[in-house]
Phi, psi and omega in degrees: 000133182282165178297324179296317178296316178300315180297318179300314180294322177294321176297320178294322177297316178298319179301315180296319179299318179295320177298313181299317178299317179297314178299318180297318178295316177299316179298318179300316180294321180294324177294322175298318179295320178300315180299318178296317181296320177295321177294324183291340180284351180292130182291336185281357183284141176281169178298322179293321177300316179296320178297318179297318175298322179295321177299316179298318178296318178298320180292318177297319178300317177298317178298317178299316180300316180293316178300318181298316178299314178297321181295317181298328178293327178291319183294320184266000000 
């Protein structure tokens, strides 16, 4: 295997690692959002509790949007 081929394969491996890291982070945020949504379904929550959960969801959505933008840069 030539040095150029080896470098190409190492570059591809790094690219795959970055993609996996991006997917893992996106998945983690989605699980957090799911947990918040499930908590919000509790009938015993007050209006203030629900508002706080909505704020958390909104913050996670912003994080997801930013992660997605960063992730798309890795893909392209």
